[in-house]
Short mmCIF file of the C-alpha atoms (twelve columns), coordinates in Angstrom:
data_MODEL
# 
_entry.id   MODEL 
# 
loop_
_atom_site.group_PDB 
_atom_site.id 
_atom_site.type_symbol 
_atom_site.label_atom_id 
_atom_site.label_alt_id 
_atom_site.label_comp_id 
_atom_site.label_asym_id 
_atom_site.label_seq_id 
_atom_site.Cartn_x 
_atom_site.Cartn_y 
_atom_site.Cartn_z 
_atom_site.pdbx_PDB_model_num 
ATOM 1  C CA . MET A 1  76.491  93.659  90.689  1 
ATOM 2  C CA . ILE A 2  79.777  95.397  89.877  1 
ATOM 3  C CA . LEU A 3  79.526  99.141  89.431  1 
ATOM 4  C CA . GLN A 4  81.911  100.509 86.808  1 
ATOM 5  C CA . ILE A 5  82.605  104.190 86.222  1 
ATOM 6  C CA . LEU A 6  85.162  106.295 84.411  1 
ATOM 7  C CA . PHE A 7  87.377  108.332 86.730  1 
ATOM 8  C CA . SER A 8  87.985  111.954 85.726  1 
ATOM 9  C CA . VAL A 9  90.113  114.827 87.038  1 
ATOM 10 C CA . LEU A 10 89.777  118.530 86.303  1 
ATOM 11 C CA . LYS A 11 92.996  120.552 85.988  1 
ATOM 12 C CA . GLN A 12 92.768  124.348 85.894  1 
ATOM 13 C CA . SER A 13 95.617  126.712 84.980  1 
ATOM 14 C CA . LYS A 14 96.102  129.534 87.492  1 
ATOM 15 C CA . VAL A 15 97.419  131.779 84.686  1 
ATOM 16 C CA . THR A 16 94.860  131.283 81.887  1 
ATOM 17 C CA . ASN A 17 91.975  129.705 83.869  1 
ATOM 18 C CA . LYS A 18 91.848  127.060 81.092  1 
ATOM 19 C CA . ILE A 19 90.376  123.783 82.329  1 
ATOM 20 C CA . GLU A 20 91.590  120.362 81.134  1 
ATOM 21 C CA . ILE A 21 89.574  117.207 81.782  1 
ATOM 22 C CA . TRP A 22 91.536  113.975 82.222  1 
ATOM 23 C CA . VAL A 23 89.558  110.716 82.006  1 
ATOM 24 C CA . THR A 24 90.754  107.153 82.597  1 
ATOM 25 C CA . MET A 25 90.920  104.886 79.550  1 
ATOM 26 C CA . ASN A 26 89.600  101.920 81.542  1 
ATOM 27 C CA . LYS A 27 86.590  101.857 83.799  1 
ATOM 28 C CA . VAL A 28 87.157  101.847 87.554  1 
ATOM 29 C CA . SER A 29 85.042  99.198  89.278  1 
ATOM 30 C CA . ASN A 30 83.897  99.034  92.884  1 
ATOM 31 C CA . GLU A 31 86.726  96.532  93.423  1 
ATOM 32 C CA . ARG A 32 89.248  99.385  93.209  1 
ATOM 33 C CA . LEU A 33 90.113  102.095 95.690  1 
ATOM 34 C CA . VAL A 34 90.864  105.598 94.419  1 
ATOM 35 C CA . VAL A 35 92.875  107.847 96.772  1 
ATOM 36 C CA . CYS A 36 93.640  111.500 96.033  1 
ATOM 37 C CA . CYS A 37 96.275  113.287 98.099  1 
ATOM 38 C CA . CYS A 38 99.313  115.547 97.796  1 
ATOM 39 C CA . ASP A 39 102.999 115.232 98.678  1 
ATOM 40 C CA . LYS A 40 105.179 117.516 100.845 1 
ATOM 41 C CA . THR A 41 105.550 120.030 98.003  1 
ATOM 42 C CA . GLY A 42 101.802 120.234 97.337  1 
ATOM 43 C CA . LYS A 43 101.879 118.246 94.082  1 
ATOM 44 C CA . PRO A 44 98.764  116.093 93.656  1 
ATOM 45 C CA . TRP A 45 98.893  112.289 93.535  1 
ATOM 46 C CA . ILE A 46 96.124  109.919 92.525  1 
ATOM 47 C CA . TYR A 47 96.429  106.249 93.446  1 
ATOM 48 C CA . VAL A 48 94.126  103.627 91.901  1 
ATOM 49 C CA . MET A 49 94.499  100.348 93.776  1 
ATOM 50 C CA . GLY A 50 92.926  97.080  92.708  1 
ATOM 51 C CA . ILE A 51 91.819  94.190  94.881  1 
ATOM 52 C CA . ILE A 52 93.635  90.934  94.158  1 
ATOM 53 C CA . SER A 53 91.326  87.959  94.529  1 
# 
């Protein structure tokens, strides 16, 4: 069984407290690895890596 989900990210403005919701257009299956991290400046990065069979 392959589990498929939509990946979403919440982004909140520090000034207005407005929240944006970002959702992937394609489903992310359990054959993909999702890694969230940040760079040296503190900017967020999201990597979605697929498994090549």
